[in-house]
N, C-alpha and C positions, 0 to 999 in steps of 0.2 A: 504493500500500500504506500509506503514511504517513497519507493522508487517511482510509482505512478505519479504521486504528487510532485516529485522533483522534475519529472519530464514535463508535466503540465506547467509548472512554474517557469521552467526554462523557455517553453514555447510562448508563454505570456510575456516573458521578458524580451523576446525577440519580436513578436508581432502582437502587441497589445490591442491594436486596432481591430483585429479579427474578433476578439472577445467583446469589444464594445459594440461591434455590429451585431454579434449574437445577442447581446443584451437588448439592443433596440428591437430586434425581431421578436425576441422572447416577450418583451413588455407589450408590443403591439398585439401579439397573439393573446396574451393575458387580458388585455383590454377588451378583446372580443367577448370574454366571459362575463363582462359587466352587463352586456345586453341581456343575458339570461338570469341575472341576479334579481332576486325578489326580496323586498324588505317587508317583514311582518312584525308589527309591534303590538298585536293583541295578546291577551294573556293565555291563549291556547297553547303557546309554545312552552309554557312553564308547567304544564300538566302532563302526566304520563301518557304515552301514546295509547290510543284505544281505551282510555280510562272510561269508567262508567259515567263519571261526571260530564265528560264532553258529549257522550251519546245522549244523556238525559237533557243537557242544555239545549240541544237541537230541538228536542220535542217540546220543551218548555217555551222556547222562543217561537215555536210554530203555533202552539195553541194558546199560550198566555204570554205574549210579548210584553217585556217589561215596560211599564209606563209611569212608574212611580219614582220621583225624586223627593227627598226629604230636606226640610229646613227646620232647625230647632234652636231654641234658646233654653238655658237653665238659669233661673233666677235664684240667687242665694242671698239670704239675709243672715245677719249675725245671730239673731234670736229666733224669729218666727216669721215665715212668709204668709201665714194665714191670718193676716190682718186686713181689714177693709181698705186701708190706705194702699198696701202693696198690691192687693187684687185690683184696685182701681188703676194703679200705675201700670199693671200688666195689661189691663184692658186698653189703656191709652196706647201702649206699644202695639197691641193687636190692631187697633184702629189705624195706626200709621202703616202697619204692614199691608192692610187692605187698601191703602191709598197709594202704594208704591207703583212706579212704572207708568208707561203710557198705555195706549189702547191694546197693543199686542203683548206687552209685558206686565200688565196689571195682575194683581193677585186673582181677580175674578177670571181673567183670561187664561191663566196658566194652572190654576188649581184643579184638583180632581173633584168632580161633583159626586155627592152621595145621595142626596134627596133633593130633587128638583135642581135649582141653581145654587143650593147650599154647598159651600166648599168643605172638603174633608179636613178637619183639624182635630187634634186631641189636646184640649186645654181644660183647666178647671172652670173657665169662663162659660163652658157649655151648661154648667149647673143652673145658670141664670139666663139660658137661652141667648147668650151674647147680647143681652139687652142693656143698653147704656143707662137708661133710667133706673132699672132694677139694680145694677151694679153700683151706680153712684149713690143709691139710697142705702147701701149696706152699712151695718155697723159690725164690729168684731164678733159679737155674740151671734147675730143672725148668720153671718158668713160661716162660722164654725158649725152652727146647727144644720145649715143646708148641706155642708160637706159631709156630715155624718148621717144624714137622712135621705138624700137624693142619690140613688144608685144607678139610675138609667138616664142617658143623655136625652133631654127633651127634643133635641134636634134630629138625631139618628135613630133613637130607640134602642141603641146598643148599650150594653153595660159599660159603666165608667170605672175602669180599673185605677183606683186612686194610688196604688203602689207603683204604677207606671208613670204617674204624673207627679206625685209628691215624693220627696226624699228626706231622709233624716227624721222620720216620723216618731213622735212620742205618743203613747196611748194612755188612756185611763179606762181600763177594762177593754171594751171593743171600740171605744170612741177615740177618734183622732183629737189630740190636744194641741200639738204644735208640729210644725215641719220646717226643716231648714231650707228646702228648695221646692220650687215648682217648675215644671217644664211646659213650654208652649211649642207644639209640633204642627207643622204645616206640610201637607202632602201635595206635590206638584206633578202635573202631567209632563213627562219627559219629552213627549212628541210635539209640544206646543212651540211655536216660533220664539216667543219671548221668555222661555223658561230660564235660560242661563242668565239673561239680562236681569230678570227679576231676582235671581239668587245673588247676583253681584250687589244689587241695591239693598237686598235683605241683610247681607253681611256688613255693609257699610252702616246701615241703621243699627244693627245689633251691637256694633263696636262702640256706639255712643251710649249704650246702657238704657235703662228705663227712663222715660221722661221725668225730669225733676227729682231723680232719686240717686244722688251721687254716692250715697253710702251703701248701695245695693250692688252686688257683683252680678254680672251677666256673662255667662259662657255661651258661645254660639257656634253653630255648625251649619253647613249646607252641603249638598251633594258635590258641588264643584270644589269645595274647600280642599279636599285631598289632592286633587290634580293640580290646583293652583299652587299650593305650597310646595308640592314635590317638584314641579317644573321649575319654580323660581329658585329653590335651594339647589336643585340639580345643576341648573345653569350657572349659579354662583360658584358651586364647588368644582364644576368642570373647568372653570378659569384657573383653579389651582394646578390642574393637570397641564394646561397650556403653559403656565408659568414654569412648571417643572420641565417641560420640553426645552424652554429657553435656558434654564439652569444647566441642563445637560449639554446644550450647545456651547455655552460659555465654558463649561468644564472641559469639553473636548478640545476647544481652542487652547486652553491653558496646559493640557497634559499630553496631547497627542504627539507633539514634536518637541524640539529644543528651542530655548529662548535665544535665538539668534536669527539674523536676517536671511540665512540660507536654509535652515532646517525647520523653521516654524511652519507647521502643517495647517495653515489657514484653509487652503482649498481642499485638502484632504479631510479636514473636519467637516466642511460643507458637504463634501462627497459622502461622508459617513451618514450625515442626516438625510441626504437625498436617497441613499441606499435604503434607509428605514421606510421612507415614503414609497419607494418603488416596491418594497416587499409587501407593503399594505395593498398596493394595486395587484400584486401577484396573488395574495391571499384571497381577495375578493373575486378576481378573475377566475382562478382555478376552482374555487368553491362554487362560483356561478355556473361553470361548465358541469360540475358534479350535481347541480340542482339543489344546493343547500341555501336556505334563506338567511337573511340578515335580521338581527333583532337589536333592541336597545343595548343588550349586553355587549355587543360588538364595538361599542364606543370606547371601551378600554383597550381594544386590540392594539392600536398604535403604540401605546405606552408599554405594553408587554413586549412588543417587537423591538421597541427602543432599548429596553434593558438587555435583551438577548443579542441584538445586532451590535450594540456598542461593545459588548463583551468580546465578540469575534474580532472587531476592529482593533481592540487593544492587544489581543493575541497576535495579530498580524504585525503590529508595530513593535511589540516587544521582541518577536522573533527577528525582525529586521535589525534591531539594535544588537542582536547576538551575531549577526553575519556581516554588518556594514563595514567592519574593519578589515575583512578578508581581502587579500590581493587577488581578486578574481574579476572576470567580466561581470557587468551588471546582470545579464540574463542568468548567469550561474548563481549569483547571490540571491536573485529573485527565486530561483529554483530551490535553493536551500531554505529560504524563508517559507515558501509554500510547503515544502516537505515537512519542516518542523511544525508549522502551524496547522497544516491541513489535517493531520491525524487527530490532533487535539480538538480541532473544530468539528470534524465529522463525528467524533465520539459524542460530544455534547449535543450537536444538532440532531443526530439520529436518535439519541435517547429522548430528547425533547419531542421530536416528531412522533416517536412510538408511544411516549407517555400520553400525549394528547390524542393520538389515534385510539388508544385504549379507552380514554375518556369518551370518545365518540360512540362507544357501544352502549351508552346510557339510554334509558327509555324517556328521558326528558328532552324534547326536541331542541329547546333553546341551548342547553348545555351541549348536546350532540353537535349542533351546528357550530357553536363557538369553538369547540375542540377541533373540528375539521378546519375552520378558518385559521386557527393557531398553527396546526400542522402545515398547512399550505404556506402560511406566512414565514415559518421557520425554514421551510424548504426554499422559499424565495430568498431569505437572508443568506443561507448557505450558498446557493447558486450565484447570487449577485456579488457576494464577497469576492469570489474568484473571477467572475466575468465582468465586473464593473469596478469594484474598489481597487483590486490588485492591478489591473491595467492602468488605471489612473495613477496609482502609486508609482508604476514604472515611469510614466511621463513626468511625474514630480521628481523622481530621482534623476532622470535625465537632465531636468532643469538644474538640479543641484550640482550635478557633475559639470555642467556648462557654466557654473558659477553665476547663475541668474538669480535675482532677488526673489525671496519667497512671497513678497507682496506685489511688487511691480516686476512681472516676469520678463519684461523687455529690457530691464536694467541689468547690466553685467558688472560684477565686481572683478576688477583686474587683479587686485591684490587683496586677498581675504584670509584672515586668520580667525579661527573660531575662539570665542572668549572662553576662559577657563570654567566659568560658572555653568556653562551649558554642556560641558563635556561629560559630566557624570549625573546620574539620577540620585537625588537625595533619598528617595524611597528605597532604591536598590542598596545604597550604602547602609541605611538603617537596618534593612532585613539581613544583610550580610554581616555587619559588624556588631549589631546590638541584639536583634530579635533571635537569630539562629543560635548564637553562642549561649544565650540565656535559656532559650526554649529547649535546646537539645542537651542540656546538662542532665545527668541522670536524676537528681532530685526533682528538677522541674518537670521532667517527663512523667515521673511517678505521681507527683502532686496533681498534674494536669489530668491524667487519666482518672484519678480518684474523684476529683471535683466534677468532671464530666459525667462519671457514672452516678454520682450522688444527684446531680442535676437531672440526669435521665431517670433516676428512680422516682423523683418527685413528678416528672412528666408522666410516668406510668401510672402513678397514684391519681393524678389529676385526670388522666384519660379515663380511668374507671368511674370518675365522678361526672364526666361530660354528659350533658343531657341533650335530648332532642326536643327542641321547643321553638316556636315561632309565633310572633304576634305582629300583625300588619301595622300596628301602631308604632313599631320600632322605626318605620320609615318616616315618621313625623318628627321633625327636629324639636328638641326642647325649647321652650320659650315662645313658641308660636301660639296663636289663639286656639288652633285646633288641638294642640297638645294639652293646653289648659282645660279645654272642653272635655277631652277624654278622661283626664284625671278627675274632674268633677263628676263625670258620669260614673266612673268606677267607684268613687267615694260614696255617692248617694244612691246609686241604682245598681248595686253589685249583682242583684239577682235577675236583672234583665238580660236574659239569654238571647241566643240567636233565633230569629224567626225563620221557620222552615215550612215546607209543604209536602204533602204526599199527593202525587198526581196520579189520577186514574184514567186509563185510556180505553182499553178493550174490556169493558165491564157491562154486564147486563143488569140494569137497575131494577128490573122486575123480578128476576129469579134469584139474584144474589143478595137479597136483603140481609139475611143472617150473616153472610160472610163480610159484608160491608160494615155491619154493626160490630162484628168481632174485630175488624181492622181498627175501627174507632177505639174500642176498648184496649186493644193491644198497644196502640200508640199512647193513649192516655195513661196507661199503667206503667209505662217505662220510667225508670228512675231518672232518666235524662230528659224527660219531658216536664216542663214547669207546670205546676198545678193551675187549673182553671184557665188555660190558654188555648186549649184545642177547640177548634170551630169547624163543624162539618155540616154542611147544608142538608145532607141526606138524612142525618139523624133528626134534625129539626123537622124535616119533611115528614118523617115517619110519625113523629109526635103530633104534628099539625093535622095530618090526614086522619079523619075519623069518619064515622057513619054519616054525620051531618054534612061533611064536606063531599063525601061520595054522592049523597043525594043532591046537594046543590050543584055539583058539577056533572051530574048524570053519568056517573062512571060505574061500571060493573066491578064488584068486589067479590072475593072468595070468603071462605070460612074464617080466615085470619084477618079479615077487614083490610085487605090489600088488593089493589087493582089486579085484574086477571088478564087484561088486554094491554100489550106493550105499547101500542100506538096511543091509547088513551092516557097512559102514564106519561108518555113523552110529550104529547101534543096538548094535553088538557091539564093534568094534575100538576106537573112540574112548573109549567108557565104560570098557573094560578098561584102556586106557592111562592114563586120568585116575585110575583107582583105584590103579594102580601108581605114579603120579606126582602125588600130591594137590596139590603146589604149583602145578599148572597149572589147578586147578579154577576159580579166579577168572578165568582167561583165556578161558574158553569159555562162551558162553551158548547152551544147546541144550535141546531137548526129546527125550529118549531114546525116549519112547513113540511119538512121531510121526516119529522118525528125521529130525529137522530141526535144523539149526544156524542160529541167528538172527544171531549175531555172534561174532567172536573177535578177539584182538589180539596184536600183537608189542610187547614192552616193550624199551626201550633208553634209553640216556642220551646226551645231547649232551656234547661237550667243554665246558670252561669258557669262557663268553663274557665279553668285557671291554668291549663297547660295543654300542650298539643296532644298528649296521650288521652286526656279527658275529651277533647274535641273528636279525636278519631273514634273513641269508644262510643260517644253519642251518635255519630254518623252510622257506625256499624250496627249498633243495637237497633236503631230505627229501621235500617235496611233488612236486618234479620227478622224483625217483627212482621214486616210485610211478607217475607217469604214464608214465615211460619203459618200465617193465615191461609196461605195457599195461592197467592198471586205470584206470577212470574215477573221478571224484570221488565218485560215488554208490556205488561199490563198495569203495573203500579210501581212507583219508585219515589223515594224521598229526595228532595232537592233544595239546595240553597246555594247561592253563588260562592259562599265560603267553603262548600264541600270540595271544590277543586283544590284549594290549598290543603285541606285535610287529607285528600288522597295523595298529594305530593309529599306531605309530611310522613304519611304512612310508609312510603317506599324509600324516602330519601336516605335513611340510615343504611339500609341494605344496599342502595345504589352507591353510596359513598364507599362502603367497605368493599363491594365488588370491584368498583373502578380502581381503588387503591391496590387491591391484590393483583388485578390484571395488569395494571400499569407497572407495578413493582416487578412482576415476573418478566414482562417485556423488556423493561430497563435492564434487568439482570442478563437476559439473553443477548441484548445488543452490546452491553459492556463486555460480555464474555467474548463475543465475536470480534469486536473491534480492538479491545485491549489484549486479547489472545493470551490471557493468563488467568487461570481459575483462582489462584490465591489472591491476587490483587483485586480481582472482581468481587470475591466474597467479602474482603475487607471493605471495599468501596460500598457494596450493597448494604452491609451491616450499618455503616455510617449513615447512608441515606435513610435506612429504616429508622434509625435513632432520631434523625432530624424530623421525620414525619410524626413519630410518636411524641416528640417534644412539642411540635406545633399543635397536635391534637390535644395534648394534656394542658398546655399553657393557654390554649383557647378558653378552657374552663376557668383558669386562674384569672383571666382578664375579663370574664363575664360574657363570653360568646357561647353559643349553643350550636348544635347541628341543625341547620336549616338549608334552604336552597342556595342562599347567597354564600354562606360559609363553605358549603360543599363545592361550589364552583371554584372558589379561590384555593381550597385545599388541593383539588385536582390539578389546578395550575401549578401549585407549589411543588408537585412531584417532579415536573420537568426542570424547574428552576433550581431545586435543591441538588440536582445532579451536577450542575455546571461547576460549582465551586470545588467539588471534590474530584471530578473527572479530570480536570486539567492537571491537578497536582499528582494524581495517580499515574497519568500517562507520562508526565515529566519525570517522575521517579523511575519509571521503567526505562527511560532513555539515558539516565545518568549512570556512571560507573563509580566504583569506590565501595567503602563500607556502607552498611544500611544507613547509619547516622549521617554520613557524608552525603549520600544520595538524597536523603530526605531534606537536608539543608540546601543542597544544590537546587532541588525542585522548587523550594520556597523562593530562593533568590532568582531562579530562572523565570518561572511563570507567575510567581506571587504578585509582582507589581501589576500585571494584566488582570489577575483575578480581583485584586483589591480595587483597582480602578473601575473594573466592570461592576463590582458590587456597589461602589460609591455612586457611580453614575445612575445605576438602577434606583438606588435610594433617593438620589436627587430628583428623579422623575416623578416620585410620588410623595416626597417629604412634606410638601405643603398641605397634603391631605390630612395632616395632623390637626388642621384647623377646620376641617370639613364638618358639616352638620348633618348631612344625609347618611342614612344607615349604610347604604352600599359602599360609599367612599370611606366611612369609618372602618368597616370591616376590611376593605381593600388595604387600608394603611396598616391596620393591626396585623393582619396575616402576612402581608408582604414584608413588613418589618421583621417578623419572626423568621420568615424564610431566609432573609439576608443574615440576620444575627446568628441563627442556629447553623445555617449553611457555612458561614465563615468560621464559626467555632469548630465545626467538624472538619471542614476543609483545611484550615490552617493550624489546628491544634490536634484534634483526635486522629485524623488520618495520617499525617506525617509522623506523629508519635508512635502509632501502632506499626507503621511501616519501618520505623527506625529499629523496632524490636524484632518483628517477624516478617518483614517485607521479602518478596521473592527476588531472585537474581534479575539483573537487567536483561533486556532483549539481546539476543545474539548479535543482531545488527549493530547495536550500540557498542558492544564489546569489540567487535571487529573494527568499527569506525575509530574507536579509541586507540586500538593497537596500531591501526594504520597511521593515525595522527602522531603517535609516539615514534613510529618508525620514520615518518617524514621529518620530525623534529631532530631525531638522531642523525639522519643523513645530512641535514642542514648544518648541524654542529660539526660533523666530520669535515664537510667541505670548507667551512669557515676555518677549521684548524689547519687544513692543508694550505689554505691561502696565507 
């Protein structure tokens, strides 16, 4: 392999233009793939393929398309909100809400109607029929009396659940005495033109609090709040990544060459950044040809490629510094540079590609697509490093040999002498004269191994404590009005669980009466169903229909007082019931003319869940209850939009473990094939395994859990954690001497490139330490651990272990060393003769 890289390098050194033409053609072909690329940003990419949730959602959207958006405020008082004054202030706010907007965005235009033109709201004001005169005439005693005695809304006829409206309630017996909060909830038609405009005005109004009540806190929320805040903070935090790119560019300029007017690598630094951009095009083009879609997750791809690509650039330049002094033609020196760097780069590139390819076996489409894009991008970096960067490097060295200025290439230095400060690298001097003598002393090696093993032991312990959990509210930055709203909601309404529905499709409502009532009881009796929240139109229909109704409707009934003719049930009885109980109109999708019911539903609420395991249990118990009654999945199913996240959480832990094991095995095989030594491969793999255990364990220590976001970044970490150790391992195998000498030489030889690559990667995301969005917070924490643990194992653990039990060097390295010694001896003899 080294011989092949040497020949390729020599060819590049002689004819760099050939490879630049290849690069141009390659990029043009990759651009063709952009025509086939599709961008999908909906949430379907984050759920398992062929999940029950996705199948159910298609049916729900077909028969009961979502039309409801919610806007709500929570009014909090220091002592008691159930006073006439605060109720009147709440009514004043409600009146302002009803006056918001213009003709198309007014509350009347965008609200959901329940009875006639009456808008659907849930507020304590319904107790007094939303009457201004009645509410303004209230005193504290009358208000409290009405609250305890009126149980049905005078507007809708539906029960008024005070525990859903009032929070922090104190009782005297069964009577409410005080409450800390009250909520005002408004239901909006999502399909109306002015809906979002109304929500914008509602949020602005709510931010001002209740009219004339500066001492009363108001927490507020609308459907669009989540999207607004997430987009705003995501855009703000994305600026940190852009600034990180700038920091890396500055670092490249300062570190890539020498500080003199001949060897300063200004244009090569620019070429390195351009290479990253080209690799991004390659990733998108090749993935486009393969038919993989792009999602929001792919926005971090350029920064991942930046860290990997810059690392390869540093390897190239470090190897050049090792051969630049040789008295050989330029093309041979380029050949030696590519020979030494090529094997190291191909080891890390192939392990990264394979690690991400293993991640592409996941059942989560977004993660699968992202891993494919990463693999293609790293392939692009590897290819373009040798077909774009190295050819330009050749031209840059030709410029230097012609004594042309590094900044103004047309200016030639007739007499130039390199300044002393630019002849040596301070980092190399430090590693050679300070770090290695201290690090490879016997006491320090023993202490280092003990400390790393203790640190690893804590990692193992923390890993056993790592939990699987996710809460969508983690995406909401602290300090925002939405964050404060959810905190208040959790504080005062902890029992308000998730609302869900059981949808019935292929059901005979004439003959399956007992089974339907059994289904109602099965859902009601679940421990995960909140008491008194289940609502089933069919049960109320059975209670409503009696002999007098049969006579009035002229319907034939059997011995059990139930219709005997299906068409009469569908075209006469059910329409009459829905007319008498209009609140159930939205629960039945039917065609009265053809006497056909397409779908109906049972509404209920879960109890409050406090962990992902409880959420999954609630979903599974509900689904099992439906199957136990005898309905198949295509006949009846439970559904809520949150169930998709529950399904993902249900499989994410298994997916993470499976992907880690597959990737780990693939990385081992690739390292074995490319490093060609089982002993060093095993040591390297053990070190990588320890890095991953440490990352997983200390995730728990810093408050992270297993969820979709952390899973993605941990899978990414597999590839990155290889890089820091693989370069050291390969360099160790190419050095000769004692084990300790070879380990020290490997650190001095390739260490500067590894450290520079790690630092540049850190710079690219360092500013995310100030990010507020959950995705970027997790990104920073996990990638920081990848670099920290990767360097600890690459610079301390691996060299230390190799210094004790490392294998012999490559035979080619021994022969090259012997040939070099022989050449030096011959030179000395010739000088002696002279």
